[in-house]
N, C-alpha and C positions, 0 to 999 in steps of 0.2 A: 074718468074716474078709475080707481084701482079696483080690479076684480080679485077674488080670492086666489085665483091662479097666479096673478101678477105678484101678489104679496108672498106667495110661496116661493117664487123665484128670487126675490130680493130680500126676504127676511124682514127684520124690523124696520128697515128703511122704507118699505112700501107703506106701512101703516103710520109711522111716526115722523118720517123725514121728507116725504114727497110734498110738493107744493100744494097748498090749499087753494081753493078758488080765489080767496081774497089776496093771497100772496101772488098768484099768477096775474091777477088783474093789475098789480103794481108794475109788473115787468112787461106785460103784453104790449102797451103802447110804445115801448122802447125797442121792440123787435122790428127790424127793417122788413118791409114787404118783399115778396118774391120779385126777382128781376124780370123785366118784361122779355117776352120771347121764350122759346123752348117749352118744355113740359111744365104744367102747373105744379106748384109745390104740394107734395103729398105727405111730408113729414109732420108728425104731431110734435110741435115745438115745445109744448108743455112737458111731454115725456122726454124730449131731448134734453131739456134743462134738468129734469129729474135725473137723467142718466149722468150728466156732468157732475151734479152735486153728489150723486152716489159714488162716482169715481174718486172725487177729491176726498170724500168722507171716509171711504173704506180703503183707499189706496190700491185698488185692484189695477191690473194691467188693462190696457185698452182692449186687448183681445179677449179678456175675461169678463168684460161687461155683459151682464145678463142679456140674452138675445130677445128679439121680439117674442111675445107681445109686451114684455116688461119695458124695454127701451127700444129705440130704433137700432139698426145694425151699428156696430162700433165704428165702422168706417164713416158712416153718415154722421155720427156724433162728433167724431174727430174733425171731419171736414167742416161742419158748421162751427165748431170751436175755433178753428183757424180762420175761417172766413169772418166771423164776428170779431175776432182779435184784430184782423187786418183793417176792418171797417170801424174800429173803436167802439163797438157795441158794449163790451164789458166795462170799459171805462165810463161810458154814458150811464149804464145801470148803477155802477158804484157811486158816481157823482150825484145822480138823482136821489138815491136812497139816503146819502149823507145829508143832502139838503132837506129832505122830508123829515128825517129824524131830528135834525137841529131845529127846524121850524116848529115841529111838534113839541119840543122841549122849551119853546119860548125863546130860542136863540136866533141870532142872525144867520142867514143862509151861508154866508162866508165867515169862517173863523178868523179871529185876529191873531191867534197863536197856534203854533204847531210844535209837536215834540218828535224828535227824530232819534232813530237808533238802528242798529243792524242785528241780524240774526244769521249766524253761520250754519251752513248745512252741508253735509257730505254729499258728493255726487257719486254716480254709478258709472258703469262702462258705456253709458249712452253717448258720451262725447260732449263736445261743446267747450266753451271757455271755462277754465277753473284755475285755482291757484292755492297756495299754501298759506293758511292763516296761522301765523306763529303764535298768537295769543291763545287761540283755542286748540292749536295743535291738530288741525285737520286739513285735508285737501278737498276743496269744493268751491262753493259760492257763498256770497252774502246777499241776504234780502234787506235792502235798505228801505225802510218804511218811514212815513210821516203820518202822524195821527193828530186829531184835534184833542181838546181837553176832555172829551168824552170817550176817547179811545177809538173813534171812527177813522177808518183808513182814508187818508187824503191822497196818497200816492205811494207807489212802490217801484223800485228799480233793482234788478238783479244783476250783479256783476261778480267777477272772479274774486275769491276770498283774499288774494294777495293785494288787492287795492285797499288802501287805508280808508277808514271811515271819512276822514276829513276830505280826502281826494275825491271820493264818490258823492259828496254832498251836492256838488254843483249840478250833476245830472238829475238828481232827485228834485231839487228846487226848480229846475227848468220845466219839469212836468207838472209841478204842483202850483206854482205861483200864477200862471195864466188862468187857472180855474177858480182861484180864490183871491180876488183883487184886494180884499181888506186884510189880507195876511200881513202882519207887521213884525212878529217876534218868532224866533225859533229857539226852543229850549233843547239843550244837548248836554252830554256828559263831558268829562275832561278830555276825552280822546279827540274831540272836535276843536280843542283849543290850539288850532294850527292856522298858519297863514292861509292855506288853501280854503279852509272852511270860512274864515272871515271874509276872504275875497269873494267867495260864492254868495254869501249873504249880502255883501255890499252891492254886488252887481244885480242882485234880485231886489234891492231896496228893503232888506230885512235887517233886523237887529238880532245878533247871536248872543244868547244868554247861556253861560256855562253853569250848570248845576253841579256843585261840588259836595263831596261827603263832608259831614261835620268834622271839625278838627278833633283828633283823638278818638274817634269812633272805631270800633272793631266789630267784625262779624257783619251780619245782615242789618242794613239800616234802610228804612223807607225814605227815599229822597223826594223832596217836593217836585211835582210836575213829572219827573222821570218815571215814577211808578206807573203812570198811565200807559206809556208805550210798552213798558215791560208786561203789563197785564194784557195788552193787545197781542203781543208776541206769544203770550201764554195761551190765548184763545186759538191762535193758529196751530199751536202744538197739539190740539185735539183732533186735527185733520190728518189722517194717516198718509195721504199723498204728500204732505209737507214734512213728514218725518225725515226724509232725505230729498235731495233735488234729483228727481228721476228724469228730468226733461233734457233733451239735447240742446234746445235753444233757450236762452235767457228770457226771451219774450213770452214763451210758453210757461216758464216758471212764474213770471209775473201774472199771467192769466190765472194760474192755479191759486195764487194768493188772493187775487181779486175775486175769484169765484167763491172762495171760502168766506170772505168778508161780506159778499153780497148775500150769501145764505144766512149768515149770522145777523145781518141787519134786517132781512126779511123776517126772521124769527122774532126779532125784537119788535118789529112793527106790527106783525100779525101772528100772535102765538095761538095755535088752535085750542090750547087748554087754558088760556089765561082768563081768569074771572073778570067780567066787566061790571063796573059799578052801575046800579040801576039809575035810570034817568030821573032827575028831580023835576 
């Protein structure tokens, strides 16, 4: 539980954004046990998760993460983040929450349709692969995401911004299709109307549907299906760590996006202030 001293260290995050008991219970079974041998695990993993969500939410540097007792030491938080990334823990959490939310809404666990799009972000001097996005006129990377019809994240791949959307679709589908066997259709905008995207969908056994703007329309127009992924990218824009790509490695960038969506889905599943209907 958070003490008044902890809340003083982390501000509003401590009182409003830390994991509740019910939220942590959803993630706790997915946390791998300590490896046999060596010293026993002493890190409070609930506070470690709070520290990761705090970092993604506020955009602070690793070294500026509030020290104990608010969170574990920043080196410990970073070490667990990389270890869980290597072991696929973040992807397991994301996939589990997607299934829980879909089944809670009366849907099948596996979606039959996905909507894909990219979001370009500037990089910093941290290094790593990057490229020039001529359309957005920035040097950085692209976050290539696939969401279901509710806007829930099905997969994300981060690559250099000079890679065209259609060329990067294959890597995204390779990570998404094995998790959702009933996936049949991919909705995308006109940028994906290329041979590379069609071939990627064909090899994955999917149908590519291009959503086009209505003829003669000007200005902003809500496009069927595609507005869902645009909304999901807007959700990501609320997380300051994602305002730019601060990571040296693309896989760490993917983990930051995944962590943000995990926290958003936890908030949707168990909102501490949500009014519950009385039992009948």
